[in-house]
TORFINU-56664 format. One record per residue: residue in three letters; z, y, x of N, C-alpha, C in turn. Coordinates in steps of 0.2 Angstrom, whole numbers, padded with zeros to 4 digits, always signed. Each point is the difference from the previous one (the first is absolute). Example, Ala and Ser with C-alpha at 12.3 -4.5 7.8 and 13.67 -1.06 7.14 Angstrom:
<sites>
ALA+0039-0028+0066+0000+0006-0004+0000+0006+0004SER-0004+0005-0002+0001+0006+0004+0003+0005-0004
</sites>
This chain:
<sites>
MET-0228+0055-0151+0001-0004+0007-0006-0005-0001THR-0004-0002+0005-0005-0005+0001-0001-0003+0005SER-0004-0006+0002-0002+0000+0007-0007+0004+0002ALA+0000+0002+0005-0005+0005+0002-0008+0001-0004GLY+0000+0005-0002-0008-0002-0003+0000-0001-0007GLY+0004-0003-0002+0000-0006-0007+0000+0004-0006LEU-0001-0002-0005+0002+0003-0006+0007+0000-0001PRO+0003+0006-0001+0008-0001-0002+0001-0003-0007PHE+0005-0004+0002+0003-0006-0006+0001+0005-0007ARG+0002+0007+0000+0001+0003-0007-0006+0003-0001GLU-0005+0001+0004-0006+0001-0004-0004-0005-0003PHE+0001-0006+0002-0001-0007-0003+0004+0000-0007LEU+0005+0001-0001+0003+0001-0006-0003+0003-0005THR+0000+0007+0004-0004+0005-0005-0007-0003-0002SER-0004-0003+0003-0006-0003-0001+0002-0005-0005LEU+0006-0004-0002+0000-0006-0004+0003+0003-0006GLU+0004+0006+0001+0000+0004-0006-0004+0003-0006GLN-0005+0003+0005-0007+0002-0003-0003-0004-0002THR-0002-0005+0003-0005-0006-0004+0002-0003-0004GLY+0008-0002+0000+0003-0006-0003-0002-0005+0002GLU-0003-0002+0004-0004-0007+0003-0006-0002-0007GLY-0003+0005-0003-0003-0001-0005-0002-0008-0002SER-0003-0003+0004+0000-0008-0005+0004-0004+0002GLU+0005+0002+0004+0004-0005+0001+0006-0002-0006ARG+0002-0007-0001+0003-0002-0006+0009-0002+0003ALA-0001-0003+0006+0007-0001+0002+0002+0006+0005PHE+0008-0001-0002+0004+0006+0003+0005-0004+0002LEU+0005+0003+0006+0005-0001+0002+0007+0000-0007GLU+0001-0005+0001+0007+0000-0007-0004+0001-0006GLY-0008+0000+0000-0003+0000-0007+0000+0006-0003ASP+0000+0006+0004+0000+0006-0003-0002+0006+0005PRO-0006+0002+0000-0003+0005+0004+0006+0006+0004THR+0003+0002-0006+0004+0006+0001+0007-0001+0002ARG+0002-0007-0001+0005-0004+0004-0001-0001+0007GLU-0008-0002+0001-0002-0002+0006-0001+0007+0006LEU-0002+0006-0002+0001+0007+0002+0005+0003+0002ASN+0006-0002-0005+0006+0002+0001+0004-0003+0006TYR-0002-0006+0001+0003-0004+0005-0003+0000+0007LEU-0008+0001+0000-0002+0003+0005+0003+0008+0002ARG+0000+0002-0002+0003+0010+0000+0007-0001+0004SER+0005-0003-0005+0006-0002+0003+0002-0004+0007GLY-0006-0004+0000+0001-0002+0007-0006+0002+0006ALA-0002+0004-0002-0006+0004+0005+0003+0000+0007TYR+0007+0003+0001+0002+0001+0007+0003-0007+0004ARG+0000-0006-0004-0001-0007+0003-0008-0002+0003PHE-0004+0001-0006-0007-0002+0002-0001+0004+0006GLU+0001+0006-0001-0002+0005+0007+0003-0002+0007ARG+0007-0003+0000+0003-0002+0005-0004-0007+0003VAL-0002-0004-0005-0005-0005+0002-0005+0001+0003LEU-0003+0006-0003-0007+0003+0005+0001+0002+0007ASP+0006+0002+0000+0004+0002+0008+0001-0006+0005LEU+0000-0004-0004+0003-0005+0006-0006-0006+0001LEU-0006+0001-0004-0006-0003-0001-0004+0003+0005GLY+0000+0007+0000-0005+0001+0004-0008+0000-0001ASP-0005+0002+0005-0005-0002-0001-0003-0008+0001VAL-0002-0003-0005+0000-0008-0001-0008-0002+0002GLY-0004+0006+0001-0007-0002+0000-0004-0006-0005GLY-0002-0006+0004-0003-0005-0005+0006-0006+0001ALA+0006+0000-0002+0005-0004+0002+0000-0004-0006SER+0003-0005+0000+0000-0004-0007+0008+0001-0003ILE+0001+0004-0006+0006+0000-0002+0003-0004-0006LEU+0004-0001-0001+0002-0004-0006+0007+0004-0003ASP+0001+0002-0006+0005+0004-0003+0001-0006-0006VAL+0008-0002+0003+0003-0004-0006+0005+0002-0005GLY-0002-0001-0006+0002+0004-0005-0001+0007+0000PRO-0008-0001-0002-0005+0006-0001+0002+0005-0005THR-0002+0005+0001+0000+0007-0007-0007+0002+0003PRO+0000+0006-0004-0007+0004+0001-0001+0003+0006PHE+0006+0001+0004+0001+0001+0008-0006-0004+0003THR+0000-0006-0002-0005-0003+0004-0008+0000-0001LEU+0000+0005-0005-0008+0001-0001+0001+0006+0004TYR+0004+0006+0000+0000+0004+0005-0001-0001+0007LEU+0002-0006+0002-0002-0003+0005-0006-0002+0003ARG-0004-0003-0006-0007-0002+0001-0005+0007+0000ARG+0006+0006-0003-0006+0005+0000+0001+0005+0004ARG+0005-0001+0006+0001+0003+0005-0002-0001+0006PHE+0001-0008+0001-0003-0003+0006-0006-0004-0003PRO-0007+0001-0002-0004-0001-0003-0004-0007+0006GLY+0002-0001+0007-0001-0004+0005+0004-0007-0001ALA+0006+0002-0003+0005-0007+0001-0002-0003-0006ARG+0003-0007+0002-0001-0006-0006+0008+0000-0003VAL-0001+0002-0006+0008+0001-0004-0001-0006-0005HIS+0006-0005+0002+0003-0004-0005+0007+0002-0004ALA+0000-0004-0004+0006+0000-0005+0002-0006-0004VAL+0006+0000+0001+0002-0007-0004+0007+0002-0005ASP-0001-0002-0006+0006+0001-0006+0002-0006-0002LYS+0004+0001-0004+0003-0007-0004-0003-0003-0005THR-0004+0005-0003-0004-0002-0007-0007+0007+0002ASP-0006-0003-0003-0004+0004+0001-0005+0005-0007HIS+0007+0003+0000-0001+0006-0005-0003+0006+0003LEU-0002+0000+0006-0002+0007+0004-0008-0004+0001GLY+0001-0005+0003-0005-0004+0003-0006+0003-0001GLN-0004-0001-0006-0006+0004-0002-0002+0008+0002ARG+0006+0003-0001-0001+0007+0001-0001+0001+0009PHE+0004-0006+0004-0001+0002+0007-0005-0002+0002GLU-0002-0005-0002-0007-0003+0002-0005+0004+0000ARG-0002+0004-0008-0005+0005+0000-0001+0006+0005HIS+0007+0001+0004+0000+0006+0005+0000-0005+0007GLY-0002-0005+0001-0002-0003+0007+0006-0004+0002VAL+0006+0000-0003+0005-0004+0004+0001-0007-0003VAL+0001-0004+0005+0000-0007-0001+0007-0002-0002PHE+0001-0004-0007+0005+0000-0003+0001-0008-0002ARG+0008-0002+0002+0003-0007-0002+0005+0000-0002THR+0003-0004-0003+0005-0003-0005+0004-0003+0004CYS+0007+0001+0001+0004-0004+0005+0008+0003-0003ASP+0003-0006+0000+0007+0003-0002+0004-0002+0005LEU+0003+0005+0006+0003-0002+0004+0008+0000-0003GLY+0002+0003-0005+0007-0002-0002+0001-0008-0002GLY-0006-0003+0000+0000-0010-0003+0000-0002+0008ASP-0006-0004-0001+0001-0005+0006-0009+0001+0005ASP-0002+0007-0003-0008+0000+0002+0001+0003+0007SER-0005-0003+0004+0000+0004+0005-0006+0005+0000LEU-0001+0005+0003-0006+0005+0002-0006-0004+0001PRO-0004+0001-0005-0007-0004+0000-0005+0002+0006PHE+0002+0001+0006-0002+0001+0004+0000-0005+0008ASP-0005+0001+0004+0001-0005+0005+0004+0004+0005ASP+0002-0004+0004+0002+0004+0007-0002+0005+0004ASP+0005+0005+0001-0004+0005+0005-0007+0003-0002THR+0001+0003-0008-0008+0001-0003+0002+0010-0001MET+0008+0002+0001+0000+0007-0003+0003+0004+0006ASP-0004+0005-0001+0003+0007+0006+0006+0002-0004VAL+0001+0002-0005+0005+0003-0005+0002-0002-0005ILE+0006-0001-0002+0002-0001-0005+0006+0004-0004ILE-0001+0003-0007+0003+0005-0003+0005-0005-0004PHE+0007+0002+0000+0005-0005-0004+0004+0006-0003THR-0001+0004-0003+0005+0005-0003+0002-0001-0007GLU+0007+0001+0001+0003+0000-0007-0001-0006-0004VAL+0000-0007+0004-0001-0005-0003+0005-0007+0003LEU+0003+0001+0003+0003-0007+0003+0008+0000-0004GLU+0003+0006-0002+0006+0000-0004-0002-0002-0006HIS-0007-0003-0003+0000-0002-0006-0001-0008+0000LEU-0001-0003+0007-0001-0007+0001+0006-0003-0001PHE+0002-0006-0003+0004-0005+0001-0001-0005+0004ARG+0000+0002+0008-0003-0006+0005+0002+0003+0005PRO+0003-0005+0005+0003+0003+0006-0004+0003+0004PRO+0000+0008+0001-0003+0005+0002-0005-0002+0008THR+0006-0005+0004-0004-0002+0006-0006-0004-0003GLU+0000-0004-0002-0006-0004-0003-0006+0004-0001ILE+0003+0004-0007-0009+0004+0001+0001+0005+0005LEU+0001+0002+0004-0002+0004+0008-0002-0004+0005THR+0002-0006-0002-0003-0005+0007-0007-0001-0002ASP-0001-0001-0008-0008-0002-0002-0004+0008+0002MET+0003+0005-0001-0004+0005+0001-0001+0001+0008TRP+0004-0001+0005-0001-0001+0006-0005-0004+0002ARG+0000-0006-0004-0006-0005+0003-0008+0002-0001VAL+0002+0005-0007-0007+0003-0001-0004+0005+0003LEU+0006+0003+0005-0003+0006+0004-0001-0002+0006ARG-0006+0003+0001-0002-0001+0008+0004+0003+0005PRO+0000-0005+0006+0004+0003+0006+0000+0007+0001GLY+0006+0004+0000+0000+0008-0001+0000+0003-0005GLY-0001-0005-0007-0002+0005-0006+0008+0002-0005ARG-0001+0004-0003+0005+0005-0001+0002-0003-0009LEU+0005+0001+0000+0004-0002-0006+0004+0007-0001ILE-0002+0003-0006+0003+0007-0002+0004-0002-0008ILE+0007+0002+0000+0002-0004-0004+0006+0004-0003SER+0002+0002-0007+0006+0004-0001+0004-0002-0005VAL+0006+0000+0000+0003-0003-0006+0007+0005-0002PRO+0002+0001-0006+0005+0005-0002+0006-0004+0004ASN+0003+0007+0003+0008+0000+0003+0004-0001-0004ILE+0003-0007+0001+0008+0001-0004+0006+0004+0001ALA-0003+0001+0006+0006+0006+0003-0002+0007+0000SER-0003+0001-0004-0002+0008-0001+0005+0005-0001LEU-0001+0006-0001+0005+0005-0001+0002-0001-0006LYS-0004+0001-0005+0001-0002-0008+0002-0005-0002LYS+0000-0006+0005+0003-0006-0003+0007+0001+0003ARG+0001+0002+0006+0006+0001+0002+0005+0003-0004ILE-0003+0007-0002+0007+0005-0006-0001-0004-0004ALA-0005-0004-0006+0001-0005-0004+0006-0004+0001MET+0003-0004+0005+0005-0004+0002+0006+0004+0000VAL-0001+0006+0003+0008+0004+0001+0001+0001-0007LEU-0005+0001-0004+0001+0002-0007+0001-0007-0005GLY+0002-0006+0004+0001-0005-0004-0006-0001-0006ARG-0007+0001+0003-0006-0002-0003-0003-0006+0003SER-0004-0003-0002-0004-0005+0004-0007+0002+0001PRO-0001-0002+0008-0005+0005+0003-0006-0004-0003LEU-0001-0006-0003-0004-0004-0002-0004+0000-0006GLN-0006-0003+0000-0003+0002-0008+0004-0005-0006ASP-0001+0001-0005+0002-0001-0007+0000-0009+0001PRO+0003-0003+0000-0001-0008+0001-0005-0003-0004ASP-0001+0002-0006-0006-0002-0005-0007+0003+0003GLU+0000+0003+0001-0006+0005+0004-0001-0005+0007VAL+0004-0002+0003-0001-0003+0007-0003-0008-0002MET+0002-0003-0006+0000-0007-0001-0005-0001-0007LYS-0004+0005-0002-0002+0000-0006-0007-0006+0001ARG-0002-0003-0006-0005-0003+0003-0007+0002-0004GLY-0005-0003+0004-0007+0002-0003-0004+0007+0002TRP+0005+0003+0005-0004+0006+0003-0004-0002+0005MET-0007+0004-0002-0005-0002+0006+0001+0000+0007HIS+0006+0003+0002+0001+0001+0008+0007-0006+0001GLY+0001-0003-0005+0006-0005+0003+0007+0003-0003TYR+0003+0000+0005+0008+0003+0000+0000+0008+0002GLY+0006+0003-0005+0003+0006+0003+0002-0001+0008HIS+0002+0004+0002+0004+0001+0008+0005-0006+0001VAL-0002-0006+0001+0004-0005+0002+0005+0001+0004HIS-0004+0002+0006+0006+0000+0006-0004+0007+0004GLU+0005+0006+0001-0002+0006+0004+0004+0001+0006TYR-0002+0003+0004+0000-0002+0008+0003+0008+0003THR+0004-0002+0005+0003+0004+0004-0006+0001+0005ARG+0000+0004+0005-0004+0001+0005+0001-0005+0006GLY+0006-0002+0000+0001-0007+0007-0003-0005-0003GLU+0001-0002-0009-0002-0007-0001-0009+0001+0001LEU-0001+0005-0001-0010+0000-0001-0001-0003+0006LEU+0004+0004+0005-0003-0002+0008+0002-0008+0002MET+0006-0002-0003+0002-0005+0002-0005-0007-0003VAL-0002+0001-0006-0004-0005-0003-0009+0002+0004LEU-0001+0007+0002-0006-0001+0004-0001-0004+0008ARG+0007+0002+0002-0002-0004+0005+0003-0008+0001ARG+0003-0001-0005+0000-0008-0003-0008-0003+0000ALA-0003+0004-0004-0008-0001-0001-0004+0001+0007ARG+0003+0002+0005-0003+0001+0007-0004+0008+0002PHE+0001+0003-0006-0003+0006+0000+0004+0005+0005ARG-0004+0004+0005+0004+0005+0004+0000+0006-0004ILE+0007+0002+0001+0000+0009-0004-0004+0006+0004ASP-0004+0002-0004-0004+0006+0004+0002+0006-0002ARG+0001+0001-0007+0003+0006-0002+0004+0000-0007THR+0004+0004+0001+0006-0001-0007+0000+0007-0003CYS+0001+0001-0006+0001+0007-0002+0003+0001-0009GLY+0004+0003-0001+0003+0001-0007-0007+0004-0004ILE+0000+0000-0008-0004+0003-0002+0003+0001-0005ASN-0001+0006-0003+0003+0005-0005-0005+0004-0004PHE+0001+0003-0006-0003+0005-0003+0001+0006+0003ARG-0004+0005+0002+0000+0005+0003+0003+0006-0003ALA+0005+0003+0003+0003+0006-0002-0004+0004-0003ALA-0006+0002+0003-0004+0006-0002-0003-0003-0005ASP-0004-0007+0000+0000-0001-0009+0005+0001-0005ALA+0007-0002+0002+0002+0000-0006+0001+0008-0002MET+0000+0003+0005-0001+0007-0005-0006+0004-0002ARG-0003-0005+0000-0007+0002-0003-0001-0004-0008GLN+0006-0003-0002+0000-0004-0004+0003+0005-0007ARG-0005+0006-0002+0001+0005-0005+0004-0003-0005GLU-0002-0004-0002+0003-0004-0007+0007+0000-0002ILE+0004-0001+0007+0006+0000+0001+0003+0005+0002PRO+0006+0004-0002+0003+0004-0001+0003+0002+0008MET-0001+0007+0002+0003+0001+0007+0004-0004+0001PRO+0006+0000-0002+0005-0001+0002+0001-0009+0003LYS-0004-0004-0004-0002-0006+0000-0003-0002+0006ARG-0007+0005+0001-0004+0000+0005+0004+0001+0007LEU+0004+0006-0001+0002+0001+0007+0006-0007+0001ALA+0003-0002-0005+0004-0005+0003-0004-0007+0002LYS-0005+0001-0003-0005-0006+0002-0002+0000+0008ALA-0002+0005+0002-0002+0001+0006+0004+0001+0005VAL+0006+0001-0001+0004+0000+0003+0003-0008+0002TYR+0001-0004-0004+0001-0008+0000-0006+0000+0005CYS-0005+0000-0003-0008-0005+0004+0001+0004+0009ALA+0002+0007+0000+0001+0002+0007+0005-0004+0005LEU+0006-0001-0004+0006-0004+0003-0003-0008+0001ALA-0003-0002-0004-0004-0008+0000-0003+0001+0006THR-0005+0003+0001-0004+0001+0006+0002+0001+0004ALA+0006+0004+0001+0003+0001+0008+0004-0005+0001LEU+0001-0006-0005+0005-0005+0001-0004-0007+0000PRO-0005-0002+0005-0004-0005-0001+0003-0006-0005ASP+0006-0003+0003+0003-0008-0004+0002+0002-0007CYS-0001+0008+0000+0002+0002-0008-0005+0001-0003SER-0007-0003+0002-0006+0004-0005+0000-0005-0005GLY-0004+0001-0005-0002-0002-0006-0005-0006+0002ALA-0003-0001+0003-0004-0006+0003-0001+0000+0007ILE-0002-0006+0004-0001-0002+0007-0006-0002+0001MET-0003+0003+0005-0007-0003+0000+0001-0002+0008VAL-0004-0004+0002-0003-0004+0007-0007-0001+0001ARG-0002+0001+0006-0005-0004+0002+0002-0002+0007ALA-0003-0008-0002+0001-0006+0004-0005-0003+0003ILE-0001-0002+0004-0004-0003+0005+0000-0008+0001ALA-0007-0003+0000+0001-0008+0000-0003+0000+0006ASP+0006-0002+0006-0001+0000+0006+0001-0008+0001LYS-0008-0004+0001-0002-0006+0001+0000-0004+0005GLU-0001+0004+0007-0001-0001+0006+0005-0006+0003HIS+0005+0001-0002+0006-0004+0002+0002-0004-0005SER-0003-0001-0004+0003-0006-0007+0000-0006+0003
</sites>
């Protein structure tokens, strides 16, 4: 799945695996194997971003909390101006070698996005908000400021009310990350999952930041992909596929929530 006429994301992953990013020395989590595993396990999420993104032509795109998916955007949309901001400059040189404009910015602290008002057409902000120890409306209001009138924000967060977490609660288990993982110090990305969201909570903070909700969807690992995991015994594959199908059929129980929101500014 990809936007019309573009390089499929999974083919991009295959090219990364085959080339090993040859001259690269900086990788997500500091390890090329872990980076590829992260990208492969989240491919369904990145493909959904592409669905919501559509054809961006020569737009200005900002990826907040970037991954090598940012490099894919640069390759997929050569006419677009792709920017990235991250808490550290760990991946900065790698991105800049591939034509991505990179800046550091600690949104979990007191930083504002290092861009003027009304400069971006699209902001991608996926699986980051839950890591930030800062009022979410402050962060989202700053993104509203940077977007041009009619600009789009594509945001996703883990769903605290997912089917898996509901089952955990029924069994008397915490649905949250290990507290030492959440509050660990010195991690390049900040904290673990400080706060996960329900769909209603995410829509509430987006509206407080003056966004108009354009589209909401649940995102899950696909049942068909679960069945392709041949390293897993068949009974477990079947159980995982059934779970994925159920979570997909019940949007409020999905593993994560993704929203496309619009910065309507004409009447602001």
